Each structure stands twice: as structure tokens, then as C-alpha cells.
N, C-alpha and C positions, 0 to 999 in steps of 0.2 A: 899697262892700263889701256894703251892705244889698241893693243891686240884684242882686249876684251870688248872695246867699243866696236871693233870691226866685226865681231861675232853676231850671230842672229840674236834677236831680242830675248828669246827664251833662254838661250845659253847664257846671256849677260846676267840675267836675274839669278842664275844658279850660282855663279862664282862671286857676285858682288856682295852678297850678304856676309859671307865669312871674311871677305876683305875688309869691309866696313867695320865689322866687329873687331878685327885685329888692329886697325888703326886707332879705334877708340881705346883699346887696351894699352897700346904703346904710349898714347898721349897721357893716359892716367898714370902709367908707370913713370913718366918723365914730367909729372905735374910741376915739380919744383923748378925745373928749367923753363918750362912754359910760363910760369908765373913771373919769373924774373924777366923773361923776354917781353911779357905784356905789362910789366911794372905794376903787378897787382899784389899788394901787400896782403890783402885778405885771402887771396888764393894761395899765397905762399904760406901763410899761417896754417891754413887748412891742410896743405900738403905736408907741412912739418908735423902736424898733429897726427894725421892718419896714415900717411904714406911712409910706413916703416920699411926698412930694407927687405924683410921677408915678403911684404905685400908687393913691393916694387918688383921683386924677383918673380913672384907668381904671375903678376900681370904681364911681365915681359915674356915669360914662358907661354902664357896663353896666347899672346899676340903672335908668337912664332908659330904655334900650332895652327891658328886661324889663317895665317899667311900661307902656310904650306897647303892647307885644305883648299883655299881659294885658288892656289896655283894648280892643284890637281884638277879641280873642276874646270879650270880654264883650258887646260891642255888635254884632258882625258877625252876619249871618243864618246859620242852620245849613245844611250841605251835604246834598242829598237822598240821595246814595249812603251817606253815613255814617249818616244817619238810618235808611235802610232796612236797612243792615248791622246796626245796633244792634237793630232789631226782629227780623231773622232770627236773630241770635245768641240773643235772649231766647226765641225759639221753638224753638231747638235745631238750626237749619240752619246749622251752623258753616261748611260748605264754601261755601255761598252768601254768607254774611256775609264770609268771607275774600276771596272774589273781588270783592265790592263795596268792601271796604276797600282792596284793591289799586287799584281804579279811582280811589278817593278819595286814593290816595297814602299810605295808612296801612299801610306794610309790616309794621310791628311788630304791629299789631292783626291784620293778615291772617295773619301767621305764627302768632300765637297761636290764631286760629280754625282754621287748617289742622291744627295739632297736635290741637286738640280733636276735629276730624273724622277723625283718623288718615289724612289725605291726605298720606302721607309724601313722595311725589314732588313734590307742589306745595310742601310745606314745604321740601323740599330745594332746589328751584329758587329760592324766595324767600330762603332762607339764603345761597345762592351769590350772589344779586343784592346781598345785604347784606354780602358778603365774609366771611361766617362759615363758612369751609371745614369745620372740624371738625364744626360743628353740621349742615351739609349732609350730611357723610359719615354721621353717625348716622342722619339721616332716610332716606338710601339703604339703609343697613343694615336699618332697620326695614321698608322696602318689600320686601326680600328678593329671591329669584329672580335674574334676570339683572342686577338693579340692584346686587347685591353687588359686581359687578366695578367699577362706578363708585365705590361706597363705598370699596373697597379702594384704588382709584387716588387718591381724595381723602385717605384716611388716610395713604397713602405720601407724598403731596406735602406733607402737614403734618408728616411725620416720625414718625407713629404706626405703626411697622412691625408691632407686635404686632396692632393692630386690622386692619391691612391683611391680614396672614397669616390671621387668623381669617375675614375676609370671603372670601378666595380659597378657603379650605377649605370654607366653607359653599357657595360657588358650585360647587365641584367635586362635592360631594355632590348638590347640586340637579341638575346636568347628568347625573350618573350615574343618579340615580333616574328620570330621564326618557329614559334610553337614549342620551343625546347624549355618547357615550364619548369621541369625539375632542376635544370642547370640555372635557370633564372632565380629560383629560390635560393640556391647556394650563393649566387652573386649578390643578391639583395642582403643576405645575412653578412657577407664579407664587407658589404658597404655600410653595415651598421643600421640597416633598415628592416627590423624584424616585422613591423606592421605590414610593409609591402611584401615581405617574404611570405607572411601568413596568407595574405590575399591571393598571392600567386599560387601558394600551395593548395588552397581551396579550389582554385580553378583547375589546377593539375589533377586533383582528385576527381573532380567532376568529369574531366576528359580522359581519365585513366592513364595519365602520364607519369605516375609515380612508381618508381622501381624500388621496392623495399630492400633490395640487396645493395644499394649504392649509398654513397655519402649524401646524395641529394635528399634521401628520405630522412637521414639524421638531421640535416639542416632544416627540413620542414618541421620536424618534431621540436627542434630547438626554437624555431620561430613561434610555434604554438605555445610553448612554455613561456617564452619571453613576453608575449602579449597576453598570456593567461586566456588563450582561446581554447576552452575545454572541449568544445564541440569539435573543433579541428583536430585536437589531440586524440579525441575518441575515435574519429573517423580514420586517423592515421594508424592507431593501434589495431583497429579492426582490419585495415588493409594488410597489416603485418601478421594478423592471426592472433594477436595478443588480446584475447577477449577479457581477461581479467583487468588489464590496464584500461581497455576500452570502457568496461563497466565503471571503473573508478572515475574516469574522465566524464562519462555521461552523467554520473551521479553529481559530480562537481558542477556540471553544466545545468543541473536542475531538470534533467529529463530521466525520471526513474524508469519509465517503460523501456527506453533504449538501454539503460543500464541493466535492467533485468534480462533483456534479450542476450546480452553478453554472458551473464551468469548462467542462463539457460543453456547456452551452447557448451558451457563447461559442465553441464549436468548438475549445477548447484541450485536446484529449484528452491530449496528452503531459503537460501540467502536472497534469491531473487524475490521471493514472496515477501520476505521481511522488508525489503527495499520498497516494494509497491505498497505494502500496508502503511509504512511510515509516510508515504506520499498521499495517503487517503484513498488509494485505489484498492479497496478491500475485496471487491468482486474478482478482480484480476489476480490479486494475491491468493485468494482462495482457490481459484482454478489452477494456479501454479502448484500450490500445495497438494492438490488432488493429483496432478500429473506426477509429482514426486512420489506420492503414496502408491500409485499404480506401478510406477517403475520399480519401486522397492518391493512391492508384492510379487512382481514377475521375477525379480532376482531371487527372492526368498523361495519361490516355487521351483527354481532351477537348481538350488544348492541343497546340500545335506550336511549333517554333522554339526560341528561347532559353528561354522560359518552360517549355517541356516538358523541356528539359535540366535546368533548375533543379529542377523537381519530381521528376524521376527521381533526381537526386543526393540530394535530401531523402528520397525513398522508400528508396533504398539505405541511407542512414544509419539511418532508422527501423527498417528490416528487420533490420539488424545488432543493434540493441538488442532487437527483438521476438523473433527466432527462438530465442535461448537461453531466454527466458522461457516461450515456448510449449512448448519441450522439457521444461523443469522442471515445468510444470503438466500435462504429458501431453495437451496440446490439439493432437492430431495432425491433425485435420481442418483447423483454422485454420492450422497450420504448413504443410500442403500448399498451401493457398490462397496464403499469403505467398510461398512458393517459386515458385509459378506466376506470380504477379505480377512476380517478379524474373526470370522466364525460366529459372529453375533447375529445368527439367523432370525431369532425371535424378534429382535428389535427392528431388523430390516423389514420383516413381514408386517410388523405393527405400523411402520411408516406407510407401506403400500396400502394397508387396510384403511388408514386414516384418509388416504386419497381415493378411497372406494375402488381401488384396483385389486379386486378380489382374485381375478384370474391370474394376474402377475404374481400376487402373493402366493397363490397355490403352486404356481410353477416354480417359484423360488424355494418354497418349502420342500417340494418334491426333488428338485435338483440337489439340495443339500441334505437329503435323506431324513428330513423331519417328517416321517411318514404320517404320524397321527395328526400333526398340525395340517399337513397337506390334505389329508383325508377330510378333516372337518371343513376346510375351505372348499374342497370339491363338492361336498354336500351342499354348501350354501349356493353353489353354482348350479346344482342339479345335475352334476356330472357323476352320476351314481356308479357307473362302471369303474371309472378312474378312482373314485373314493374307495370303492371296494378293494382295488389293487393296493392302494396306500395302506389301508387298514390291515390287509393281509401281510404286507411287508413289515408292518409294525407288530405283528403277532396278535392283533386284536381281531381274532377270527369271527367272533360273534358280530361285531360291528361290520366287518367285511361282508358277512353273509347278509346282513340287513340291507346293505347298499346294493349287493348283487340282486337281491329280490326287487328293489326299487328299479333296477336297470333292466328287469325282465330276464335276468340270467339265472333261471331257476336251477339248472343242473349245477352250476357253480355255487349258488347259494347252499344247495344241499351238501355239497362237498365241504364247504366252509363250516356249516353248522355241525356237521359230524366231526370236523377237525377241532371245533371249539367244545365238543362234548355237549352241545345244546340239542338234546333229542327232540324237544318241543319244536324248535325251529326246523330241524331236519324233517320232522314229520309233516309240518305245514308245507314244506317244499314238495315232499313226496305227494301229498294230497293235491297240491296245485298242479303238479306235473301229471296228474291222472292216475297216480298209484296210491289211492286212498287206503286200500287194504294193507299195503306194506307199511304205510305210515302208522296205522292203528297197531299193527303188530309190533313195530319198533317201540312205540310208547308203552305198550303192555309189557314187553320184555324188559323194559327199563323200570317197571314197577310204577307206571303212571297211567293206570286205567281211567282215572277220572279225566285227565287231560285228553286221553284218547276219545272219551265220550264227547267232550266239548268240541273236538275236531269233527267227529262224526256228525254232530248236530248241524254243522255248517254245510254239509254235503248231503243232498237228498238222495233217495232211492235205496234199493236193497244192497246189502253187502254179503253176497252169497258164499264167498270162497274161504272165509276165515271164521267159521262158527266158534272155534275154540277161543279165539281172541275176543269175539263179541260176548261170549259167555263169561270170560274173566271180567270184562268191563261191567256187565250186568250185575254180577255178584258183588262187586265193589260198590256199585250204586245202591244195591239192596242193603248192604252193611251200613251204608251212610244214611239209611232211612229214606232213600229216594226211590220208592217202589215203582211209581208210575214211569219214572225215567228208565228204570231197569227193564220194565215191560217194553217200553218203546225201543230200547236198545236191542232186545232180543227179537222183536218183530222185524228189525232191519235185515236179519239173516234167515228168517223163517217164513214170514208172510209174503205171499206172491212168488215164492221160490219153491221149486220142486224139492220135496223132502228126500234126502239121501242119508245113508248110515252115519256119515260124519256130522250131520246136522241134527241127529236125534237128541243129543245131549242138550243142545240149545232149545229145541222144541219142548223137551220135557221140563226144562227149567222155566220156560215161558209159561207152560201150563201151571206149574206150581205158583208162580208169581201172580198169574191171573186169578188163581184160586184164592190166594192170600188177599188179593184186592177185591174179592167177592164177585168176580166176573165168571160165574160158573159156566155160562154158555160158551164163552170164548175158550175157557180152560178145557171144556169137553171137546171142542172142535180140534184143539191141538192134540189131545189124547187120542182121538179117533184117527187123526193123520198118522200118528206114530204107530198105532196098532195095525193100520193098513200095511205099513212097511215091515214092522217087526212085532208080530203078535206075541212073541215069546218074552217080551220085555217085562220082567217082574216088577220093576219100579213103575212102569206105566200102568200095569194092572192095579197096583196098590193105589196109585193116584186116581185111577178111574173109580175105584171103590170108594175112596174118600169123597170124590165129587158126587157119586151116586147117593152117599149117605147124607151129604149136605143138601142135595136136591130134595130128598125126602123130608128133611127137617124144614126146609124153606120152600116147599112146593107151593105155598100160598103167596110167596113173595114174588114180585116181578124181577125178572132177571135184568141185571145191569147190561145195557147195550155195549157193544164193542166200542173201543175208543175211536176207531176209524169211522169216517162217515160212510153213508151208504154208497155214494158215488165211488169213493175210493175202494170200497170192498168189491164193487163190480169190476173195476179195472184190475184189481189184484187177482180176481178169479179168472179174468179173461187171459191175462198174460202170465206165462211161466218163464221166469228168468233162467237163462242157461248159463251165461257168464257175463262178467263186466268187460266192456270193450274199451272204455276210456273215460276220463273226467276232464272237465275244463271249467272255465270261470263261470259258465252259465248253467252247468248241470253235469249229470252223469249219463253215459250211454251204455245200454245193455244189449246183448244178443238175447232174444226171447222168442218164445213160441206163442203165436196168436191162436189160442185154443178154439176161438169162434170160427176163424177162417182157415184154420189148419195150415198155417204157413209160418216160416221163420222170418222175423222182422228185426229191425233195430229200433229200440225205443229210447228216447231221450227224456229223462226226468228233470224238470226244472222246478226249483223251489221259488215261490213268490212270497212277497211280504205284504201285499195289499190286493184288494179286488181290482184296482186300476191296473196293476201289473199283470194280473191274470187276464184281464180283458185285452190289454195290449198284446200279450203273448198269443191269445187266440186269434186276433186279427192278423198277426204276422204269420202264424201257422196256416191260416187260410190263404194268405198271399203266396206262400211257398207251395201250397197244394194246387194252385192253378197251373203249375209248370209241369210239362211232360216232355222231356227231351232226353236223348241218349246220354248227354254229358251231365245230367242233373239227377241227383238222388230223389226219387219220388216220395212225397209225403202222403201217408194213408189216412191218418186220423189224429185227433187231438181230444184229450179228455183229462179230467182230474184223476189222480190216483198215485199210489206208491209214495205217499208223503209229499206230493207236490202236484205238478201237472205234467203229463207225458205226451210226447209227439211220437206217433208210430210211423215208421218210414221203411223204405226199401232197404233190405240187408244186402250189402255188397262185400264180396270176398276180395279184399285188397288191402294195400297199405297207404297211409297218407304220405304225401310228398315230403313233408318235413322229416319223417322217419327214413324215407329212402335217401334223402340228402345226406343223412348220417351214415346209413348202412351201405347203400349201393349208389353212390353219386354217378358212377359211370353209366348206369342204366338210364338215368335221367338225361345225361348228355347225349347218349346214343339215340334217344327218342325225343330230343328237345323240341324240334319243330312240330311233330305230331301232338305232343302234350300241350304246347302253347296254342296251336290252332284249335284243338278240341275245347280247351278252356275258354278261349275267346268266343268260339261259336256258342257255347252254353250260355255265357253271360249276355251275348247279343240276343239270344232267344228270350232270356229273362227280361231284358230291357224292353224288347218288343212287346212283352206282356205286362209292362208297367211295374216290374219288380226290380229293385236294386238289392244287391246282397249286403253291402256295407261292412263285411268282415272277410274279404278275400285274402287268403294267405295259404302257404303250402300245407298247413295243418288241416285246412278245410277242403282239400282236393285229394281224392283217392285215385290210385292207379291199380287197375286190376291186373291179373296175371297175363292177360292178353293186351296189356298196355292201353286199355280204354280209360278215359278220364271220367270221374264222377265227382261233381261239385256238391257238397252238402253243407249242412249247418246254415240254412237260410233262416235260422232262429231269430236273427235280428234284422231280417229283410223287411222292406217296407214297400207298399204299393205307391206308385207315383200318382194314381188317380183318386186316392182317398186318404183322409186323415193327414193332410199335409201340415196342418197346424201343430201336430204333436210329434212329427217325425224328426225335427231338428234337435237331436240329442247326441251327445258325444258317445260314439260306440265304435268298436273296432280294435285292432291290435296295433300298438305303437309302431312296430317295425314296418307296417304296411299301410298306415293311415294316411289319407290325403290331407293337405293343409287345411282345406275347408272343414273336414271332419274334426280336426284338432280344434279349430276355432268354434265348433259347435254350430256351424251353419247348416242350412237345409240340405239334405242329401240330393244327389243328382247322379245320372249315369256316369258323368265325368269323374266322380269320386271313385266309382268301381274301376274305371280305366286307370286311375293313378295306382290303386291297390294292385291291379293286374300288373302294371309296370314294375312295382316293387317286388311282386311275387316272381315275375319272369326274370327280373334282375338276380334274385336269389337262386333260381333254378339254373340260370346261365353261368353264374360266377361262383356259386357255393356260399354266398353271404348276402345279407340284405344290403340295400344301398347305403344305409347308415346303421352301423352296428356297435358304435362305441360312443361314450359320453352322453350328452343330452340329445337323445334321438328325436324328441319332440321338436326341439328348436331346430335341429338339422332339417327335418321335413319342412319346416316353415321358411328357412332362410338359406340353407346350404345347397350347393350344387353337387349331385352325386358323382363319384369318380367314373370315368369312362370304363364300361365293362371290359373293353379290349385290353385295358391296362392290367386288369385282374386275371382275365382269361385271354391271353394273346391270340389263341386260335379261333376266337369267336368271330362270326361273320360281322363285317362292318355294317352291313345293312340291318342286321338284327339288332346290333348295339344301338343304332340310330332309332329304330322303332321303339326300343325299351326306353331310351332317354326322352323321346317325345311323350311317351305316356307319363313320365315323371316331371313334366313341366309344372312349375308352381301355379301358373295361371291356367285355369280350366280351358280358356279359349285357345290356348296353344297346344292342347292335347288333341288326340283324334276326336273328331266330332261325335263319333259313336263307336260302340263295340263292333258293329258290323264293319265299319271302315278299318278298324284294327285287325279284324279277322281277315279282310281282303289283303291288307298289307302283309300279314304273316304268310298267307297262301302264296302271294307273289314272290316273296323273299325265298320261300322254300323251293318253289319251282325254279327260280334262277340259280339257286345253289345246286339243285339237282342237275341242271343242265351243265353248269360249270364242272361238276364232279364227273359227269359222264363224258 
């Protein structure tokens, strides 16, 4: 004992504890003797009751062990780690001391030192090694931060749920403060706070801090479910790409538009539309159904076989649902598209027509090959050329021909009438195209001589080259009892025409009809003509004898005057028709011999319907007669005759430019500048003499063999210095008419400049500036295509000159034809210099 007291204080404490415990054990083992020594009866009774021999023996053995352990501690050498640990502890290095105590196996001492050093994690680890879970949890809690999760887990394992909840709450706040919102959501859920977890999840979604591949996302979804936050749930499902779940959640949240968006992403348009419709959003629902229909139509168009049939059946079903909705919502454009997908073209066209969208309806009918429907609509629009195309595709050739006529496409109309077997229409086209004699021949060959006569009556002047056809027509008229018409018919091929052998039959028949009509003088005249050519004709002599007999019988009677007037007879005697040169809308032109002046001329016979027209024609002829220029056909005379009124003019050997455009276009291109310059020069001369042409076109310009230009047909020309009050009438050819002519405004030189521009455009490019559809409207409103786009090699300067002539506003055109002439000359010179 004394030795122990002499040892250092730390060593004393080490051996004293087991010694004290051993003394207590030996006292208890000898409690009976002690009670007798103390004279304590109570203690003795207690010892007798509890201190049995086995117990006494055990306590004695324990005391011996403790005494021996105390003795070992007293005399054993001191451990270096413990010695150093005690020194570090005295110096305040509690962490170091704790670590040394651990090495020495003194966990309790180590734990105490870790606590003094606030090394809570080390303390927690030591406590866990010692099996002291609750104490370890407290140390983790003291460490804070992420260690709160371990603290909470240990508290929970030890049954302390309140402390565990507190730790999770602290952990959630710690995560949130550091922006680790996803982990904060998980912590709040473990803390049993789903509302806070849901709020944190919303914030995490807004900041993009949710990773759908981790448990944090599942925790957020559980939080949303727990608090029935359908909007949060929907947004989480969208983040994960689960649009079906998102749609269900948005629907539960009362937001059908957003729910529909989820279904749309899945391609489930019909379900989305149903959802919107239930929410009263019918317009949006209808739009979705329309998208579904279009998508299905595209799929059906890309597939074949059974799958295609299935898709088409589905398309039909969807359309039946969609069409009433489109009608209710007044979505007419979409309704038309759906009907077209279903092939219900007529209904689609009907909707367009109800909206007065005739042009769109026509285009739809054309696109879907409803040719007749398209054609009828094109007619309503005045697009005659296109209407003709549609009718032709539909096999309605007669209607196609009629539209081609309205479009001014005479050759095409002729082809279509022939294709349709409509000889009357074909004949009318031939006559309009200047081939009256071929038209009459066609009708007569078809057994329609009376129709041929009706056609002939519409065109004045002699018909010298088909006497056999005229004879057939006259005989039919005579059979029908129309004797005077038969006489008039035969006169068209005999009167005013040189008698030739092939015309004798017609002349003889005319003499017979005249005789039958009682016109002995005229009949005798025809007989005399025949006998001058062929005196051997037996039939003629017989007829002459009959006439002579009747003259003797009626020599006291006055002869009936010839049907033609005196003035007409004079003209017919003066001019001998050689051949027909051409026909147009205003009359027929013949090559003839002027027997009075002994020269070959061209005469144009124009039929008039009133004295006013005849007077106007005479004034216009006089206007043309004032012109004497190398580029203008000279007018010689004007007088009545040959069934109308005739204008005698210079005969020019040459071809019109419209025919050359068809037969020899390269000739025109090779001589383009000279042709344009001569034409402009001629019109400038006419304007300087106060005359405007008003019908300039390639067909009214001749080109001689030496490439000289001759402008003719001033038949509708007008003087600018007289009769202005009556000159503002619509005249000209649609392909070349100026806008002011179309509107019926007063003529001006600028109108001729526009027509020159249209003519020059045709010569330079091979086509008029507007040659399809409604040409009249195009001249009023459309811009002509750049000539260089049609003829790339064309001079840029020439193209600009032509386009300036075609300006809609007269003030923007060349101020005069003389200015146009100078511009063309300059352009030609510059082009020549560049070429050289």
C-alpha cells in the first residue's frame, strides 16, 4: 500500500481501483464475521440469508483475482503510448492523446479525449465500436452536415424517432442552403415532411436540379403524390418523358390544354381533342382533330395493300367526326382540305363557291381532274383558254372549241370542232381564219349547203374559187323555194369575177334562175358572157333561145332591174377579181384588176349594217388616204360595191408578219431591228398626219421579199383632228389592245405605242405578252414577263424599250412614236458597234 502511495498519481489510480474492489469482495465474503465483530444482528441475519457457501466462495475467488490484478498494475512497467497520451492531454492536444489511447487500447480514455477535442466523427466511430449507438448518433449530430443522415439512421435504429426526424430536417435545410435541392427533397421525405419536400421539388424543377435517374426523383414524385400536387406530378412526369402519366396528372390538375399537349407528343390527337372538348375548348379540339386527320391522310398516302385500306377506313371514320366540328367552328379552309383528302371534290368546290372563291374552286377541280367542273368555273372567270383545256381533257370537244373561240385561239378551235365532228363550228372557224371558201366546201361536202349559205351571207364579197360549191348551195336554196337567195348565192361567184371555164356552170345556172325570176335582162347578160367564152355551149344557146322567145312575148313589158344597185354595178364592172387574199373580222380582201386604171390592186370589201356605219367607214378611208409613206400601204379609192363597200389600195407582194412568225420565225429574228424601226417610222408618220391606226398587230404588217415593211388595214383608223366625239369606241385585237382601248376611252397616239409594244414583244419572243387565260384582264392589270426570260439572247436595251411601250399608264410610255423610233435606231447602232 505504501509502495502504491509512493508512485506517481496516474499510476496510483491505475492499481487502486482493482484493489478497492477486491477488498469489498473479501468483506462481503466474510460478512458473518464482520457482523459479529460489529455486533449487528440485522447484518448477521442478512448474511445468513444470502451469503451461502457458494456465494462466499465466489466472492473470495473474485477478491483474489482483483488483488492479483492490482498487484500487476502496481509492479508492471508503464506503456509508452499511454505515457505520451497523458502528456499530450496535459498539453491540450486532446485529439493526439485520443489517438494514442486508442493504440494503447484505452477506448474510454480515447473517447473522452475526442470529446474534449470536439472530434465528433472520431468520437462517433469509437462509440460505435463500443456498441454505444445512441451516443454515436449524438456525436454524428454534433458533426452536422451530411453526417446528420447517419445520425438520423442511428437514432431510428435505436427507436428514437423524434431525434431521427430532427436530424433529417436539419439535413434537408443543410442541402437546401447549398443548392442541393434534389437531396433536400429526399431528406424532407425521410423527415416525414412531404409538403416541404414538394415545395423543394418545385424549386428544383424550376432550377433544373432534378435527375430523373436517381432516387431523389422518386422521392419528389412520392412527395407530389402524398400532398396530391397534380401539377408537380405532371411536371415530374414530363421531365422523365412519361407524357402519358403527365397527361393524366395535368387532367387531374384541371388543366386540359397541358394534358392535351402530353397526348399530342404521343401522337394521340383524338384523345387530346376529346379532352379539350370536354373542357369546352371546342375550337382547339377541332384543330387537333384536323391535325390527326392530316397525319392519317399522309400515312395512308404512303402505304399500300391491306394497311392502306385500314388507314383509309380509319380516315373515313375520323373525317365523319371532324367535318361537323369544322362546320360548327366555321373552319372552312380546313373543311375543304378534309373533303379533298376523302375525294369529295364536289363538296369542297361547293364550299369555295359559297365563299365566292371561284378561282380557288376552279384550281381545286382542275387539280383533282374534275375537268368539266373546272371548265365551267374557268368560264365564269373568263379564262377561256384554260376552260377549253379542261373541256378537252373531259372529252367535251365541242365545248372546248367554243371556249377556244372565245379565247381567240381560232386554229385550236378548228381542230377541236373537227375532233367533235361539229362541221358547222369548224366551218365558222375556217371562215373567221380567212379561209371562207374551205369552210363552205366543208359544209357542202357534209351535206349542209343551207348552213354554208348562212355562213356565206355573214361574209361580203365575191367567192371566185369554188364555183362548184356555190352551185350546190344555190341548187339547194332553189329546191327550198328560196329563189332570190339562190340568185344572190350564184352572183357571189360570177358577178364582178372574170369568167373562166370552171365558172360557166354557175353562170349558166344563174342565168336560169334569173330567167325564172323574170329578170330577162340580167339573164341575157349572163348568157352573153358565157357565149363570149364558149360559143359552142349547147345549153347556153338553148337558154338564149328561151330568153329571146320570152322577150318577144313580153316586149311590151318593162324589164325588171337587176337586184344590185347602180353604184354596185359600176364597181363590179370596174374591178375584176383575180383571187381572194384573206378574210378578217371586218371584211374580205381580194387581189383584183382595176380595169379603169389598168393596174393590179388589193380591194377590201366591208359589209355595213347601217348608213351611219357606211359614213364612218368613208371617213376612216379618207383618213388613211392622206398617208403616203414607204412603210404604209397606200389607199386609192373608196366606193360601194360587191355586196358592201370596198376600199381600193396598193397591192403588195409579201406575207404578213403573223404568218412569218409561224413559218419563218428565224427570218424575223434576223431582221428584227430593221422591221421594228420601219414600223415605228411608219406609225410616227401617221401620227404626224393626225391619224392613229388603232389595230396594230403582226397580221396588219406585211414584209416584202426585200424585207420592206408595209403597214395596212387602216380600216379602223381615225383622224385626231376631226370627229373626236365619235372615235371613242372599243376596237382592236385583244392580244395587242392598250388598256385605254379596252376601257373604251378616246384613242390617242399612246394607244398605238402600246400596241406597237405588244407587236414588237411578239416579234422578239415568238408570243404576245399575254397569251393565256383572261387576256383582257391581263392587259389591264398584269405585268408582262421580261422578254429576255423568254428569249435569253435578246438585247437588254431592246427588251427595256418594249417594256416601256407596254406601261399601263400612257404617261410612262414613249411620248411619241418618233421618240420610240429614235430609241430603236440608237439601240440598233449600239448593238451594231458591239458586234463589230
